[in-house]
TIVO-2410 file (N, C-alpha, C; in nm, 3 decimals):
# residues 182
REC num residu      c1      c2      c3 atome chaine
REC   1      X  12.040  14.074  -0.326     N      A
REC   1      X  12.121  13.957  -0.300    CA      A
REC   1      X  12.168  13.894  -0.431     C      A
REC   2      X  12.078  13.890  -0.528     N      A
REC   2      X  12.113  13.834  -0.658    CA      A
REC   2      X  12.227  13.913  -0.721     C      A
REC   3      X  12.218  14.046  -0.717     N      A
REC   3      X  12.325  14.129  -0.773    CA      A
REC   3      X  12.457  14.104  -0.702     C      A
REC   4      X  12.454  14.090  -0.571     N      A
REC   4      X  12.573  14.062  -0.493    CA      A
REC   4      X  12.638  13.931  -0.538     C      A
REC   5      X  12.560  13.826  -0.545     N      A
REC   5      X  12.612  13.694  -0.578    CA      A
REC   5      X  12.665  13.688  -0.722     C      A
REC   6      X  12.597  13.752  -0.815     N      A
REC   6      X  12.646  13.749  -0.954    CA      A
REC   6      X  12.763  13.844  -0.975     C      A
REC   7      X  12.769  13.955  -0.900     N      A
REC   7      X  12.882  14.047  -0.912    CA      A
REC   7      X  13.012  13.981  -0.867     C      A
REC   8      X  13.004  13.902  -0.759     N      A
REC   8      X  13.124  13.841  -0.702    CA      A
REC   8      X  13.143  13.695  -0.745     C      A
REC   9      X  13.087  13.656  -0.858     N      A
REC   9      X  13.110  13.522  -0.910    CA      A
REC   9      X  13.126  13.531  -1.062     C      A
REC  10      X  13.195  13.433  -1.118     N      A
REC  10      X  13.220  13.436  -1.262    CA      A
REC  10      X  13.221  13.293  -1.316     C      A
REC  11      X  13.205  13.283  -1.445     N      A
REC  11      X  13.215  13.153  -1.511    CA      A
REC  11      X  13.118  13.052  -1.455     C      A
REC  12      X  13.169  12.932  -1.431     N      A
REC  12      X  13.084  12.824  -1.380    CA      A
REC  12      X  13.022  12.854  -1.245     C      A
REC  13      X  13.090  12.935  -1.165     N      A
REC  13      X  13.038  12.961  -1.030    CA      A
REC  13      X  12.925  13.064  -1.028     C      A
REC  14      X  12.903  13.136  -1.137     N      A
REC  14      X  12.790  13.229  -1.139    CA      A
REC  14      X  12.658  13.152  -1.132     C      A
REC  15      X  12.648  13.042  -1.204     N      A
REC  15      X  12.529  12.958  -1.197    CA      A
REC  15      X  12.513  12.895  -1.059     C      A
REC  16      X  12.624  12.856  -0.998     N      A
REC  16      X  12.621  12.801  -0.863    CA      A
REC  16      X  12.572  12.908  -0.765     C      A
REC  17      X  12.618  13.032  -0.783     N      A
REC  17      X  12.577  13.141  -0.695    CA      A
REC  17      X  12.425  13.161  -0.700     C      A
REC  18      X  12.368  13.155  -0.819     N      A
REC  18      X  12.222  13.169  -0.831    CA      A
REC  18      X  12.151  13.049  -0.767     C      A
REC  19      X  12.210  12.933  -0.777     N      A
REC  19      X  12.155  12.815  -0.710    CA      A
REC  19      X  12.161  12.831  -0.558     C      A
REC  20      X  12.270  12.891  -0.507     N      A
REC  20      X  12.280  12.921  -0.364    CA      A
REC  20      X  12.167  13.012  -0.321     C      A
REC  21      X  12.142  13.117  -0.401     N      A
REC  21      X  12.036  13.211  -0.367    CA      A
REC  21      X  11.901  13.140  -0.361     C      A
REC  22      X  11.870  13.059  -0.461     N      A
REC  22      X  11.742  12.986  -0.462    CA      A
REC  22      X  11.731  12.892  -0.344     C      A
REC  23      X  11.840  12.824  -0.312     N      A
REC  23      X  11.840  12.732  -0.198    CA      A
REC  23      X  11.816  12.809  -0.069     C      A
REC  24      X  11.884  12.922  -0.052     N      A
REC  24      X  11.868  13.005   0.067    CA      A
REC  24      X  11.723  13.055   0.080     C      A
REC  25      X  11.667  13.103  -0.029     N      A
REC  25      X  11.531  13.159  -0.024    CA      A
REC  25      X  11.424  13.052  -0.005     C      A
REC  26      X  11.454  12.926  -0.039     N      A
REC  26      X  11.356  12.818  -0.024    CA      A
REC  26      X  11.385  12.725   0.093     C      A
REC  27      X  11.493  12.750   0.165     N      A
REC  27      X  11.532  12.662   0.274    CA      A
REC  27      X  11.443  12.683   0.396     C      A
REC  28      X  11.398  12.574   0.455     N      A
REC  28      X  11.311  12.582   0.572    CA      A
REC  28      X  11.375  12.523   0.697     C      A
REC  29      X  11.492  12.460   0.682     N      A
REC  29      X  11.551  12.387   0.794    CA      A
REC  29      X  11.698  12.424   0.812     C      A
REC  30      X  11.741  12.437   0.937     N      A
REC  30      X  11.882  12.468   0.961    CA      A
REC  30      X  11.970  12.344   0.953     C      A
REC  31      X  11.911  12.231   0.916     N      A
REC  31      X  11.989  12.108   0.898    CA      A
REC  31      X  12.005  12.073   0.750     C      A
REC  32      X  11.960  12.158   0.662     N      A
REC  32      X  11.972  12.133   0.518    CA      A
REC  32      X  12.118  12.137   0.474     C      A
REC  33      X  12.154  12.047   0.383     N      A
REC  33      X  12.288  12.043   0.328    CA      A
REC  33      X  12.279  12.057   0.177     C      A
REC  34      X  12.362  12.143   0.123     N      A
REC  34      X  12.366  12.171  -0.020    CA      A
REC  34      X  12.497  12.116  -0.078     C      A
REC  35      X  12.487  12.045  -0.189     N      A
REC  35      X  12.604  11.997  -0.262    CA      A
REC  35      X  12.586  12.029  -0.409     C      A
REC  36      X  12.698  12.049  -0.479     N      A
REC  36      X  12.691  12.084  -0.619    CA      A
REC  36      X  12.821  12.038  -0.686     C      A
REC  37      X  12.812  11.957  -0.790     N      A
REC  37      X  12.930  11.903  -0.858    CA      A
REC  37      X  13.018  12.013  -0.918     C      A
REC  38      X  12.957  12.116  -0.972     N      A
REC  38      X  13.035  12.226  -1.030    CA      A
REC  38      X  13.116  12.294  -0.920     C      A
REC  39      X  13.056  12.318  -0.806     N      A
REC  39      X  13.128  12.378  -0.694    CA      A
REC  39      X  13.243  12.287  -0.650     C      A
REC  40      X  13.216  12.156  -0.639     N      A
REC  40      X  13.322  12.061  -0.603    CA      A
REC  40      X  13.442  12.075  -0.697     C      A
REC  41      X  13.415  12.075  -0.826     N      A
REC  41      X  13.521  12.083  -0.927    CA      A
REC  41      X  13.597  12.215  -0.918     C      A
REC  42      X  13.526  12.324  -0.904     N      A
REC  42      X  13.590  12.456  -0.899    CA      A
REC  42      X  13.675  12.473  -0.774     C      A
REC  43      X  13.629  12.422  -0.661     N      A
REC  43      X  13.708  12.430  -0.538    CA      A
REC  43      X  13.834  12.345  -0.551     C      A
REC  44      X  13.818  12.224  -0.604     N      A
REC  44      X  13.932  12.134  -0.620    CA      A
REC  44      X  14.044  12.196  -0.703     C      A
REC  45      X  14.008  12.267  -0.809     N      A
REC  45      X  14.111  12.323  -0.896    CA      A
REC  45      X  14.151  12.466  -0.859     C      A
REC  46      X  14.089  12.523  -0.757     N      A
REC  46      X  14.122  12.661  -0.718    CA      A
REC  46      X  14.264  12.672  -0.664     C      A
REC  47      X  14.327  12.783  -0.692     N      A
REC  47      X  14.463  12.809  -0.643    CA      A
REC  47      X  14.467  12.807  -0.492     C      A
REC  48      X  14.367  12.863  -0.428     N      A
REC  48      X  14.363  12.868  -0.282    CA      A
REC  48      X  14.361  12.729  -0.222     C      A
REC  49      X  14.274  12.641  -0.273     N      A
REC  49      X  14.268  12.507  -0.218    CA      A
REC  49      X  14.397  12.431  -0.246     C      A
REC  50      X  14.446  12.438  -0.369     N      A
REC  50      X  14.567  12.363  -0.405    CA      A
REC  50      X  14.686  12.409  -0.321     C      A
REC  51      X  14.695  12.537  -0.296     N      A
REC  51      X  14.803  12.589  -0.211    CA      A
REC  51      X  14.788  12.532  -0.069     C      A
REC  52      X  14.667  12.532  -0.017     N      A
REC  52      X  14.644  12.481   0.119    CA      A
REC  52      X  14.674  12.331   0.128     C      A
REC  53      X  14.623  12.251   0.035     N      A
REC  53      X  14.640  12.106   0.045    CA      A
REC  53      X  14.786  12.066   0.023     C      A
REC  54      X  14.856  12.135  -0.065     N      A
REC  54      X  14.994  12.098  -0.095    CA      A
REC  54      X  15.095  12.158   0.002     C      A
REC  55      X  15.070  12.280   0.047     N      A
REC  55      X  15.167  12.346   0.134    CA      A
REC  55      X  15.140  12.327   0.283     C      A
REC  56      X  15.016  12.316   0.320     N      A
REC  56      X  14.985  12.301   0.463    CA      A
REC  56      X  14.954  12.156   0.500     C      A
REC  57      X  14.855  12.097   0.434     N      A
REC  57      X  14.817  11.960   0.470    CA      A
REC  57      X  14.929  11.861   0.438     C      A
REC  58      X  14.980  11.863   0.315     N      A
REC  58      X  15.084  11.767   0.276    CA      A
REC  58      X  15.209  11.785   0.363     C      A
REC  59      X  15.242  11.908   0.395     N      A
REC  59      X  15.358  11.933   0.482    CA      A
REC  59      X  15.337  11.871   0.620     C      A
REC  60      X  15.219  11.893   0.678     N      A
REC  60      X  15.192  11.837   0.810    CA      A
REC  60      X  15.186  11.684   0.805     C      A
REC  61      X  15.127  11.628   0.700     N      A
REC  61      X  15.124  11.483   0.685    CA      A
REC  61      X  15.266  11.428   0.674     C      A
REC  62      X  15.350  11.494   0.596     N      A
REC  62      X  15.489  11.451   0.583    CA      A
REC  62      X  15.561  11.455   0.717     C      A
REC  63      X  15.538  11.558   0.796     N      A
REC  63      X  15.600  11.566   0.930    CA      A
REC  63      X  15.556  11.449   1.018     C      A
REC  64      X  15.426  11.419   1.016     N      A
REC  64      X  15.374  11.308   1.096    CA      A
REC  64      X  15.430  11.174   1.049     C      A
REC  65      X  15.436  11.155   0.919     N      A
REC  65      X  15.490  11.031   0.864    CA      A
REC  65      X  15.639  11.016   0.896     C      A
REC  66      X  15.711  11.125   0.889     N      A
REC  66      X  15.854  11.122   0.919    CA      A
REC  66      X  15.878  11.074   1.062     C      A
REC  67      X  15.792  11.113   1.156     N      A
REC  67      X  15.806  11.073   1.297    CA      A
REC  67      X  15.795  10.921   1.314     C      A
REC  68      X  15.724  10.855   1.224     N      A
REC  68      X  15.702  10.710   1.236    CA      A
REC  68      X  15.769  10.635   1.122     C      A
REC  69      X  15.872  10.697   1.065     N      A
REC  69      X  15.951  10.636   0.957    CA      A
REC  69      X  15.864  10.593   0.838     C      A
REC  70      X  15.762  10.673   0.811     N      A
REC  70      X  15.673  10.655   0.696    CA      A
REC  70      X  15.596  10.522   0.699     C      A
REC  71      X  15.578  10.466   0.816     N      A
REC  71      X  15.497  10.345   0.831    CA      A
REC  71      X  15.351  10.388   0.851     C      A
REC  72      X  15.275  10.382   0.744     N      A
REC  72      X  15.136  10.431   0.746    CA      A
REC  72      X  15.052  10.360   0.850     C      A
REC  73      X  15.085  10.236   0.882     N      A
REC  73      X  15.009  10.160   0.982    CA      A
REC  73      X  15.023  10.217   1.122     C      A
REC  74      X  15.125  10.296   1.143     N      A
REC  74      X  15.147  10.357   1.275    CA      A
REC  74      X  15.098  10.501   1.281     C      A
REC  75      X  15.043  10.550   1.171     N      A
REC  75      X  14.999  10.690   1.167    CA      A
REC  75      X  14.878  10.709   1.256     C      A
REC  76      X  14.891  10.790   1.360     N      A
REC  76      X  14.773  10.817   1.444    CA      A
REC  76      X  14.682  10.916   1.371     C      A
REC  77      X  14.557  10.921   1.414     N      A
REC  77      X  14.470  11.025   1.360    CA      A
REC  77      X  14.530  11.159   1.398     C      A
REC  78      X  14.540  11.245   1.303     N      A
REC  78      X  14.590  11.378   1.336    CA      A
REC  78      X  14.495  11.481   1.277     C      A
REC  79      X  14.490  11.592   1.341     N      A
REC  79      X  14.401  11.699   1.299    CA      A
REC  79      X  14.484  11.810   1.240     C      A
REC  80      X  14.453  11.844   1.117     N      A
REC  80      X  14.524  11.954   1.051    CA      A
REC  80      X  14.496  12.082   1.128     C      A
REC  81      X  14.598  12.162   1.146     N      A
REC  81      X  14.588  12.280   1.231    CA      A
REC  81      X  14.530  12.401   1.158     C      A
REC  82      X  14.494  12.384   1.033     N      A
REC  82      X  14.437  12.495   0.957    CA      A
REC  82      X  14.324  12.440   0.870     C      A
REC  83      X  14.259  12.528   0.799     N      A
REC  83      X  14.154  12.488   0.706    CA      A
REC  83      X  14.160  12.583   0.586     C      A
REC  84      X  14.109  12.543   0.473     N      A
REC  84      X  14.113  12.633   0.359    CA      A
REC  84      X  14.025  12.755   0.381     C      A
REC  85      X  14.080  12.870   0.348     N      A
REC  85      X  14.006  12.997   0.358    CA      A
REC  85      X  14.016  13.065   0.222     C      A
REC  86      X  13.903  13.093   0.163     N      A
REC  86      X  13.898  13.147   0.027    CA      A
REC  86      X  13.880  13.299   0.031     C      A
REC  87      X  13.988  13.369   0.060     N      A
REC  87      X  13.980  13.516   0.068    CA      A
REC  87      X  14.092  13.586  -0.006     C      A
REC  88      X  14.154  13.518  -0.100     N      A
REC  88      X  14.256  13.580  -0.183    CA      A
REC  88      X  14.188  13.660  -0.294     C      A
REC  89      X  14.264  13.745  -0.362     N      A
REC  89      X  14.208  13.829  -0.466    CA      A
REC  89      X  14.135  13.747  -0.573     C      A
REC  90      X  14.194  13.636  -0.616     N      A
REC  90      X  14.130  13.552  -0.717    CA      A
REC  90      X  13.999  13.492  -0.670     C      A
REC  91      X  13.988  13.467  -0.539     N      A
REC  91      X  13.864  13.412  -0.483    CA      A
REC  91      X  13.751  13.514  -0.485     C      A
REC  92      X  13.788  13.640  -0.469     N      A
REC  92      X  13.689  13.747  -0.461    CA      A
REC  92      X  13.601  13.752  -0.585     C      A
REC  93      X  13.660  13.734  -0.702     N      A
REC  93      X  13.582  13.748  -0.825    CA      A
REC  93      X  13.551  13.617  -0.894     C      A
REC  94      X  13.609  13.507  -0.849     N      A
REC  94      X  13.575  13.377  -0.908    CA      A
REC  94      X  13.441  13.326  -0.854     C      A
REC  95      X  13.412  13.363  -0.729     N      A
REC  95      X  13.290  13.316  -0.664    CA      A
REC  95      X  13.318  13.235  -0.539     C      A
REC  96      X  13.442  13.187  -0.523     N      A
REC  96      X  13.469  13.103  -0.406    CA      A
REC  96      X  13.461  13.183  -0.276     C      A
REC  97      X  13.496  13.312  -0.278     N      A
REC  97      X  13.487  13.388  -0.154    CA      A
REC  97      X  13.343  13.414  -0.113     C      A
REC  98      X  13.260  13.458  -0.203     N      A
REC  98      X  13.121  13.488  -0.167    CA      A
REC  98      X  13.044  13.361  -0.132     C      A
REC  99      X  13.078  13.250  -0.194     N      A
REC  99      X  13.006  13.125  -0.170    CA      A
REC  99      X  13.059  13.047  -0.049     C      A
REC 100      X  13.189  13.059  -0.021     N      A
REC 100      X  13.248  12.979   0.085    CA      A
REC 100      X  13.320  13.064   0.188     C      A
REC 101      X  13.419  13.140   0.146     N      A
REC 101      X  13.504  13.223   0.230    CA      A
REC 101      X  13.575  13.141   0.337     C      A
REC 102      X  13.541  13.160   0.462     N      A
REC 102      X  13.609  13.093   0.574    CA      A
REC 102      X  13.534  12.963   0.605     C      A
REC 103      X  13.592  12.851   0.570     N      A
REC 103      X  13.526  12.722   0.588    CA      A
REC 103      X  13.515  12.686   0.735     C      A
REC 104      X  13.423  12.597   0.766     N      A
REC 104      X  13.401  12.558   0.906    CA      A
REC 104      X  13.471  12.430   0.945     C      A
REC 105      X  13.478  12.333   0.855     N      A
REC 105      X  13.534  12.203   0.890    CA      A
REC 105      X  13.584  12.136   0.764     C      A
REC 106      X  13.696  12.065   0.777     N      A
REC 106      X  13.749  11.987   0.665    CA      A
REC 106      X  13.782  11.847   0.714     C      A
REC 107      X  13.728  11.747   0.645     N      A
REC 107      X  13.759  11.607   0.675    CA      A
REC 107      X  13.842  11.553   0.559     C      A
REC 108      X  13.947  11.479   0.592     N      A
REC 108      X  14.030  11.420   0.489    CA      A
REC 108      X  14.048  11.272   0.520     C      A
REC 109      X  14.013  11.190   0.422     N      A
REC 109      X  14.028  11.044   0.436    CA      A
REC 109      X  14.139  10.999   0.341     C      A
REC 110      X  14.230  10.920   0.393     N      A
REC 110      X  14.338  10.865   0.314    CA      A
REC 110      X  14.287  10.739   0.244     C      A
REC 111      X  14.276  10.742   0.111     N      A
REC 111      X  14.223  10.630   0.035    CA      A
REC 111      X  14.333  10.537  -0.015     C      A
REC 112      X  14.447  10.594  -0.048     N      A
REC 112      X  14.560  10.515  -0.097    CA      A
REC 112      X  14.688  10.586  -0.055     C      A
REC 113      X  14.789  10.507  -0.023     N      A
REC 113      X  14.916  10.564   0.022    CA      A
REC 113      X  15.029  10.475  -0.026     C      A
REC 114      X  15.135  10.535  -0.075     N      A
REC 114      X  15.256  10.461  -0.107    CA      A
REC 114      X  15.376  10.549  -0.077     C      A
REC 115      X  15.491  10.484  -0.063     N      A
REC 115      X  15.612  10.556  -0.030    CA      A
REC 115      X  15.728  10.498  -0.110     C      A
REC 116      X  15.830  10.579  -0.129     N      A
REC 116      X  15.950  10.531  -0.196    CA      A
REC 116      X  16.070  10.609  -0.143     C      A
REC 117      X  16.182  10.544  -0.145     N      A
REC 117      X  16.307  10.608  -0.104    CA      A
REC 117      X  16.354  10.698  -0.217     C      A
REC 118      X  16.392  10.817  -0.184     N      A
REC 118      X  16.452  10.911  -0.279    CA      A
REC 118      X  16.570  10.973  -0.205     C      A
REC 119      X  16.678  10.898  -0.203     N      A
REC 119      X  16.793  10.931  -0.120    CA      A
REC 119      X  16.822  11.080  -0.122     C      A
REC 120      X  16.841  11.143  -0.010     N      A
REC 120      X  16.843  11.087   0.126    CA      A
REC 120      X  16.706  11.093   0.194     C      A
REC 121      X  16.602  11.117   0.119     N      A
REC 121      X  16.469  11.139   0.177    CA      A
REC 121      X  16.374  11.025   0.144     C      A
REC 122      X  16.266  11.021   0.219     N      A
REC 122      X  16.154  10.933   0.191    CA      A
REC 122      X  16.048  11.019   0.124     C      A
REC 123      X  15.982  10.969   0.023     N      A
REC 123      X  15.875  11.043  -0.043    CA      A
REC 123      X  15.745  10.963  -0.030     C      A
REC 124      X  15.634  11.035  -0.027     N      A
REC 124      X  15.505  10.967  -0.021    CA      A
REC 124      X  15.414  11.017  -0.131     C      A
REC 125      X  15.319  10.933  -0.167     N      A
REC 125      X  15.211  10.964  -0.259    CA      A
REC 125      X  15.084  10.925  -0.185     C      A
REC 126      X  14.983  11.011  -0.190     N      A
REC 126      X  14.857  10.980  -0.123    CA      A
REC 126      X  14.740  11.021  -0.212     C      A
REC 127      X  14.637  10.941  -0.208     N      A
REC 127      X  14.512  10.972  -0.277    CA      A
REC 127      X  14.409  10.994  -0.167     C      A
REC 128      X  14.346  11.110  -0.170     N      A
REC 128      X  14.260  11.154  -0.060    CA      A
REC 128      X  14.117  11.180  -0.103     C      A
REC 129      X  14.027  11.164  -0.009     N      A
REC 129      X  13.891  11.215  -0.024    CA      A
REC 129      X  13.880  11.334   0.070     C      A
REC 130      X  13.843  11.447   0.014     N      A
REC 130      X  13.833  11.571   0.091    CA      A
REC 130      X  13.686  11.612   0.100     C      A
REC 131      X  13.642  11.643   0.221     N      A
REC 131      X  13.507  11.696   0.241    CA      A
REC 131      X  13.520  11.826   0.319     C      A
REC 132      X  13.473  11.933   0.260     N      A
REC 132      X  13.478  12.066   0.322    CA      A
REC 132      X  13.334  12.107   0.354     C      A
REC 133      X  13.314  12.154   0.475     N      A
REC 133      X  13.182  12.203   0.517    CA      A
REC 133      X  13.188  12.353   0.541     C      A
REC 134      X  13.081  12.419   0.505     N      A
REC 134      X  13.068  12.562   0.530    CA      A
REC 134      X  12.922  12.592   0.566     C      A
REC 135      X  12.898  12.714   0.605     N      A
REC 135      X  12.766  12.760   0.647    CA      A
REC 135      X  12.735  12.884   0.564     C      A
REC 136      X  12.630  12.878   0.483     N      A
REC 136      X  12.596  12.991   0.397    CA      A
REC 136      X  12.503  13.085   0.472     C      A
REC 137      X  12.565  13.167   0.554     N      A
REC 137      X  12.491  13.265   0.633    CA      A
REC 137      X  12.584  13.378   0.673     C      A
REC 138      X  12.525  13.486   0.721     N      A
REC 138      X  12.603  13.602   0.765    CA      A
REC 138      X  12.577  13.629   0.912     C      A
REC 139      X  12.682  13.665   0.982     N      A
REC 139      X  12.662  13.717   1.117    CA      A
REC 139      X  12.673  13.870   1.109     C      A
REC 140      X  12.648  13.935   1.220     N      A
REC 140      X  12.649  14.082   1.222    CA      A
REC 140      X  12.782  14.138   1.176     C      A
REC 141      X  12.892  14.077   1.220     N      A
REC 141      X  13.024  14.125   1.182    CA      A
REC 141      X  13.045  14.118   1.030     C      A
REC 142      X  12.998  14.009   0.968     N      A
REC 142      X  13.008  13.998   0.822    CA      A
REC 142      X  12.934  14.113   0.754     C      A
REC 143      X  12.811  14.138   0.796     N      A
REC 143      X  12.729  14.242   0.735    CA      A
REC 143      X  12.793  14.379   0.753     C      A
REC 144      X  12.840  14.410   0.873     N      A
REC 144      X  12.902  14.540   0.899    CA      A
REC 144      X  13.032  14.554   0.821     C      A
REC 145      X  13.111  14.450   0.817     N      A
REC 145      X  13.242  14.454   0.748    CA      A
REC 145      X  13.228  14.472   0.598     C      A
REC 146      X  13.127  14.412   0.537     N      A
REC 146      X  13.119  14.407   0.392    CA      A
REC 146      X  13.008  14.492   0.330     C      A
REC 147      X  12.923  14.555   0.411     N      A
REC 147      X  12.809  14.626   0.355    CA      A
REC 147      X  12.846  14.740   0.261     C      A
REC 148      X  12.964  14.800   0.281     N      A
REC 148      X  13.005  14.909   0.193    CA      A
REC 148      X  13.048  14.861   0.054     C      A
REC 149      X  13.079  14.731   0.040     N      A
REC 149      X  13.119  14.677  -0.089    CA      A
REC 149      X  13.000  14.659  -0.181     C      A
REC 150      X  12.887  14.621  -0.124     N      A
REC 150      X  12.769  14.593  -0.204    CA      A
REC 150      X  12.648  14.587  -0.111     C      A
REC 151      X  12.540  14.655  -0.148     N      A
REC 151      X  12.419  14.658  -0.066    CA      A
REC 151      X  12.356  14.521  -0.045     C      A
REC 152      X  12.395  14.425  -0.125     N      A
REC 152      X  12.341  14.290  -0.112    CA      A
REC 152      X  12.375  14.224   0.021     C      A
REC 153      X  12.487  14.266   0.083     N      A
REC 153      X  12.522  14.209   0.214    CA      A
REC 153      X  12.417  14.246   0.319     C      A
REC 154      X  12.374  14.372   0.317     N      A
REC 154      X  12.271  14.414   0.412    CA      A
REC 154      X  12.140  14.341   0.386     C      A
REC 155      X  12.106  14.325   0.258     N      A
REC 155      X  11.985  14.252   0.221    CA      A
REC 155      X  11.991  14.108   0.271     C      A
REC 156      X  12.103  14.044   0.248     N      A
REC 156      X  12.123  13.905   0.291    CA      A
REC 156      X  12.108  13.894   0.442     C      A
REC 157      X  12.171  13.986   0.515     N      A
REC 157      X  12.164  13.984   0.661    CA      A
REC 157      X  12.019  14.004   0.708     C      A
REC 158      X  11.949  14.101   0.648     N      A
REC 158      X  11.810  14.125   0.685    CA      A
REC 158      X  11.721  14.003   0.656     C      A
REC 159      X  11.739  13.943   0.540     N      A
REC 159      X  11.660  13.824   0.508    CA      A
REC 159      X  11.681  13.715   0.613     C      A
REC 160      X  11.806  13.698   0.652     N      A
REC 160      X  11.839  13.592   0.748    CA      A
REC 160      X  11.796  13.626   0.890     C      A
REC 161      X  11.825  13.747   0.936     N      A
REC 161      X  11.807  13.781   1.077    CA      A
REC 161      X  11.674  13.850   1.111     C      A
REC 162      X  11.610  13.908   1.013     N      A
REC 162      X  11.483  13.976   1.040    CA      A
REC 162      X  11.362  13.904   0.981     C      A
REC 163      X  11.386  13.835   0.868     N      A
REC 163      X  11.273  13.775   0.799    CA      A
REC 163      X  11.273  13.623   0.803     C      A
REC 164      X  11.363  13.565   0.878     N      A
REC 164      X  11.359  13.422   0.906    CA      A
REC 164      X  11.408  13.327   0.798     C      A
REC 165      X  11.478  13.378   0.697     N      A
REC 165      X  11.536  13.287   0.598    CA      A
REC 165      X  11.651  13.212   0.664     C      A
REC 166      X  11.657  13.082   0.638     N      A
REC 166      X  11.748  12.995   0.712    CA      A
REC 166      X  11.873  12.963   0.628     C      A
REC 167      X  11.992  12.990   0.683     N      A
REC 167      X  12.115  12.950   0.614    CA      A
REC 167      X  12.122  12.798   0.602     C      A
REC 168      X  12.200  12.752   0.509     N      A
REC 168      X  12.215  12.607   0.491    CA      A
REC 168      X  12.363  12.571   0.500     C      A
REC 169      X  12.387  12.444   0.516     N      A
REC 169      X  12.522  12.392   0.523    CA      A
REC 169      X  12.566  12.352   0.382     C      A
REC 170      X  12.686  12.391   0.345     N      A
REC 170      X  12.743  12.354   0.216    CA      A
REC 170      X  12.841  12.239   0.237     C      A
REC 171      X  12.830  12.138   0.152     N      A
REC 171      X  12.921  12.023   0.158    CA      A
REC 171      X  12.991  12.012   0.023     C      A
REC 172      X  13.123  12.022   0.026     N      A
REC 172      X  13.204  12.014  -0.094    CA      A
REC 172      X  13.287  11.886  -0.082     C      A
REC 173      X  13.279  11.799  -0.184     N      A
REC 173      X  13.344  11.668  -0.173    CA      A
REC 173      X  13.410  11.632  -0.305     C      A
REC 174      X  13.535  11.586  -0.295     N      A
REC 174      X  13.607  11.540  -0.414    CA      A
REC 174      X  13.728  11.457  -0.371     C      A
REC 175      X  13.794  11.399  -0.470     N      A
REC 175      X  13.916  11.321  -0.446    CA      A
REC 175      X  14.033  11.389  -0.516     C      A
REC 176      X  14.152  11.376  -0.454     N      A
REC 176      X  14.269  11.443  -0.508    CA      A
REC 176      X  14.395  11.366  -0.468     C      A
REC 177      X  14.496  11.370  -0.554     N      A
REC 177      X  14.625  11.308  -0.525    CA      A
REC 177      X  14.723  11.414  -0.479     C      A
REC 178      X  14.805  11.379  -0.380     N      A
REC 178      X  14.912  11.467  -0.334    CA      A
REC 178      X  15.039  11.384  -0.318     C      A
REC 179      X  15.151  11.453  -0.313     N      A
REC 179      X  15.277  11.385  -0.290    CA      A
REC 179      X  15.376  11.480  -0.224     C      A
REC 180      X  15.483  11.422  -0.171     N      A
REC 180      X  15.589  11.503  -0.111    CA      A
REC 180      X  15.645  11.596  -0.218     C      A
REC 181      X  15.670  11.720  -0.178     N      A
REC 181      X  15.732  11.815  -0.270    CA      A
REC 181      X  15.873  11.772  -0.304     C      A
REC 182      X  15.914  11.796  -0.427     N      A
REC 182      X  16.053  11.766  -0.467    CA      A
REC 182      X  16.145  11.876  -0.418     C      A
***
């Protein structure tokens, strides 16, 4: 498992990967939550996350705001129809894919919002708090799909499903500014 995690992580995330392994091997509860400032920073600046927040979330927010003439007080709670998935080529070797991959839940809180006219369009600026949740565990499909890439996947699956090691929940939290695309 150690070889798997270090092979598929680099730079700052290699240390985080080893921390994930230690947390997994010492975890006793399925309600444990793991957080790490380095992981927060690396996810925030990752190409995958930035593409998702700017192209998918900001686009959907802009559509919702446009429906209500950019009056933030009338904005209903809306649920983004997608979530960040870290499975691009850059994610594979940076560490974000092995540590996170397909996220489970994303919460976004609007902390600050402003708008301005940019004829003929309205533009917005928003400051957000983003919380991403994931589950550091493997199901049978994960193990079967990836076992040929590295024997560590089979080891991870066996530790979890045969020897009782408990996956933990990962919580990634940070703040970020977004705005309407020009």
